[in-house]
Structure formats: structure tokens, C-alpha cells
C-alpha positions as CSV (number, residue, x, y, z in Angstrom):
1,X,0.0,0.0,0.0
2,X,1.4,3.4,-0.9
3,X,2.2,6.0,1.8
4,X,-0.5,8.2,0.4
5,X,-3.1,5.5,0.9
6,X,-1.8,4.7,4.3
7,X,-2.1,8.3,5.4
8,X,-5.7,8.4,4.2
9,X,-6.7,5.3,6.2
10,X,-4.5,5.7,9.2
11,X,-6.9,8.1,11.1
12,X,-9.7,5.5,10.8
13,X,-7.5,2.6,12.0
14,X,-6.2,4.5,14.9
15,X,-9.7,5.1,16.2
16,X,-11.0,1.6,15.9
17,X,-10.6,-1.0,18.7
18,X,-8.1,-3.7,17.9
19,X,-10.6,-6.5,18.7
20,X,-13.2,-5.0,16.4
21,X,-10.7,-4.8,13.6
22,X,-9.7,-8.4,14.2
23,X,-13.4,-9.5,14.1
24,X,-13.9,-7.8,10.8
25,X,-10.8,-9.4,9.3
26,X,-11.9,-12.8,10.5
27,X,-15.3,-12.3,8.9
28,X,-13.6,-11.2,5.7
29,X,-11.4,-14.3,5.7
30,X,-14.4,-16.6,6.3
31,X,-16.2,-14.8,3.4
32,X,-13.3,-15.3,1.0
33,X,-13.1,-19.0,1.8
34,X,-16.9,-19.5,1.5
35,X,-17.1,-17.4,-1.7
36,X,-14.3,-19.6,-3.2
37,X,-16.2,-22.8,-2.2
38,X,-19.4,-21.4,-3.7
39,X,-17.6,-20.4,-6.9
40,X,-16.3,-24.0,-7.2
41,X,-19.7,-25.4,-6.6
42,X,-21.3,-23.2,-9.3
43,X,-18.5,-23.8,-11.8
44,X,-18.8,-27.5,-11.3
45,X,-22.5,-27.1,-11.9
46,X,-23.3,-28.6,-8.5
47,X,-25.2,-25.5,-7.6
48,X,-27.5,-23.4,-9.7
49,X,-26.3,-19.8,-9.9
50,X,-29.7,-18.4,-9.3
51,X,-30.0,-20.4,-6.1
52,X,-26.5,-19.3,-5.1
53,X,-27.6,-15.6,-5.7
54,X,-30.8,-16.0,-3.6
55,X,-28.8,-17.7,-0.8
56,X,-26.2,-14.9,-0.8
57,X,-28.9,-12.1,-0.9
58,X,-30.9,-13.6,1.9
59,X,-27.7,-14.1,3.9
60,X,-26.6,-10.5,3.2
61,X,-29.9,-9.2,4.5
62,X,-29.5,-11.4,7.6
63,X,-26.0,-10.1,8.0
64,X,-27.2,-6.5,7.9
65,X,-29.6,-7.3,10.7
66,X,-27.1,-9.4,12.7
67,X,-24.6,-6.5,12.6
68,X,-27.0,-4.9,15.2
69,X,-25.8,-7.6,17.6
70,X,-22.9,-5.4,18.7
71,X,-23.6,-1.8,19.5
72,X,-20.8,0.5,18.3
73,X,-19.8,3.3,20.8
74,X,-17.1,5.9,21.2
75,X,-14.9,5.3,24.2
76,X,-13.6,8.6,25.6
77,X,-10.9,6.8,27.6
78,X,-9.3,5.0,24.6
79,X,-10.6,7.4,21.9
80,X,-11.6,4.4,19.9
81,X,-14.8,2.9,18.5
82,X,-15.6,-0.1,20.5
83,X,-18.3,-2.7,20.2
84,X,-20.4,-4.0,23.1
85,X,-23.0,-6.8,23.3
86,X,-26.1,-5.2,24.8
87,X,-29.5,-6.8,25.8
88,X,-30.9,-6.5,22.3
89,X,-27.6,-8.0,20.9
90,X,-27.9,-10.9,23.3
91,X,-31.4,-11.6,22.1
92,X,-30.3,-11.4,18.5
93,X,-27.3,-13.7,19.3
94,X,-29.6,-16.3,20.9
95,X,-32.0,-16.2,18.0
96,X,-29.1,-16.5,15.6
97,X,-27.7,-19.5,17.4
98,X,-31.1,-21.2,17.4
99,X,-31.5,-20.4,13.7
100,X,-28.0,-21.8,12.9
101,X,-28.9,-25.1,14.7
102,X,-32.1,-25.4,12.8
103,X,-31.1,-23.9,9.4
104,X,-31.1,-27.3,7.6
105,X,-34.6,-27.9,8.8
106,X,-35.8,-24.4,7.9
107,X,-34.1,-24.2,4.5
108,X,-35.0,-27.8,3.8
109,X,-38.6,-26.8,3.0
110,X,-37.5,-24.6,0.1
111,X,-34.3,-26.1,-1.1
112,X,-33.8,-29.7,-2.3
113,X,-31.4,-31.8,-0.3
114,X,-28.8,-32.0,-3.1
115,X,-28.6,-28.1,-3.2
116,X,-28.9,-27.5,0.5
117,X,-25.2,-27.4,1.5
118,X,-24.4,-25.0,-1.4
119,X,-27.3,-22.8,-0.5
120,X,-26.1,-22.7,3.2
121,X,-22.6,-21.8,2.1
122,X,-24.0,-18.9,0.0
123,X,-26.2,-17.9,2.9
124,X,-23.3,-17.9,5.4
125,X,-21.1,-16.0,2.9
126,X,-23.8,-13.4,2.5
127,X,-24.1,-13.1,6.3
128,X,-20.4,-12.5,6.7
129,X,-20.1,-9.8,4.1
130,X,-23.4,-8.2,5.3
131,X,-22.0,-8.0,8.8
132,X,-18.7,-6.5,7.6
133,X,-20.4,-3.9,5.5
134,X,-22.9,-2.8,8.1
135,X,-20.2,-2.7,10.8
136,X,-17.8,-0.7,8.7
137,X,-20.6,1.8,7.9
138,X,-21.5,2.0,11.6
139,X,-17.8,2.7,12.5
140,X,-17.7,5.5,9.9
141,X,-20.9,7.0,11.3
142,X,-19.5,6.9,14.9
143,X,-16.2,8.5,13.8
144,X,-18.1,11.1,11.8
145,X,-20.3,11.9,14.8
146,X,-17.4,12.5,17.2
147,X,-15.5,14.4,14.6
148,X,-12.6,11.9,14.2
149,X,-13.1,11.9,10.4
150,X,-14.6,14.4,8.0
151,X,-17.4,13.5,5.6
152,X,-15.3,14.7,2.6
153,X,-12.4,12.2,3.2
154,X,-12.2,9.8,0.3
155,X,-13.4,6.3,1.2
156,X,-12.8,6.8,4.9
157,X,-14.7,3.5,5.7
158,X,-11.7,1.3,5.3
159,X,-10.7,-0.2,8.7
């Protein structure tokens, strides 16, 4: 990365809690692995591309909702954006765990057994990228609200 690009993104990185940055990176790594697996399934014609798209879209929307699990706040003591699991987040987390346990049963009504695993991979990939996108947007909004970044900075959402 060039020094110019580093200087643009450094103010954002320095104001985001390390654990939050690590969580986003883990989600991105999982997404890359799942997207690769889905691409292989589609290219080998083991999964219909339309079904893959629907699974990804449904997962993405679920990821946007699941990003609410952690509330993003500004910590005056550390001058960083931190995430905390609040009561609503705990309820969402419990519902998500129950959903993940029963996802085969739930999706099994709409998706044939032969396509179910590919669909679930697409759904999970969509969930991961939806959570990353919504969390990055939330970080940017918190940083903008406290004045750590200006709205006219180019692509200041990179964490």
C-alpha cells in the first residue's frame, strides 16, 4: 500500500478498537473461503447460480440485521470505536444460534437436499459480508459523529 493510501486510512484505523478490527478481518477471511467454495460449486454445476444468488442475498440481508448484535460506541478513555453486546444484541445472538442449529430444517422446506449445502454456504457468505459492510458503515458514522473523520475524506470507511 502506498504511503498516500496509508495516510488516508490511518486516522480511521487508529480510532477503531483492535478486537473490532480483528473481528472484521476474521469475517472477511471466512467470506473469502466461502465465496471460493461457492464459486467452485457453481463452476462444477453442483449448484445453480440463481439459487446461489438467492442464498447470498438472503444471507446478506440477515448479516445487515445481525450487525446490530454489537452496539458501536465511542470510548472517551481510549478514543476508539468499541463494540459491546447489549441486551438486544444478546437476544439477536440467541435467535441466531437457534437459527443456525435449525437452518437445515428451515431451508430444507424450500431447497432440495442436493442443493442445501451449497445454499447454506451462500447464505453464510452473505451473512459474513453483510455484517462486515454494516459494521464498517457503523464505524464510519460513529467516527463522523465524534469528529474523528470528515465527511469529505475519500473512502474513509476502510478499517
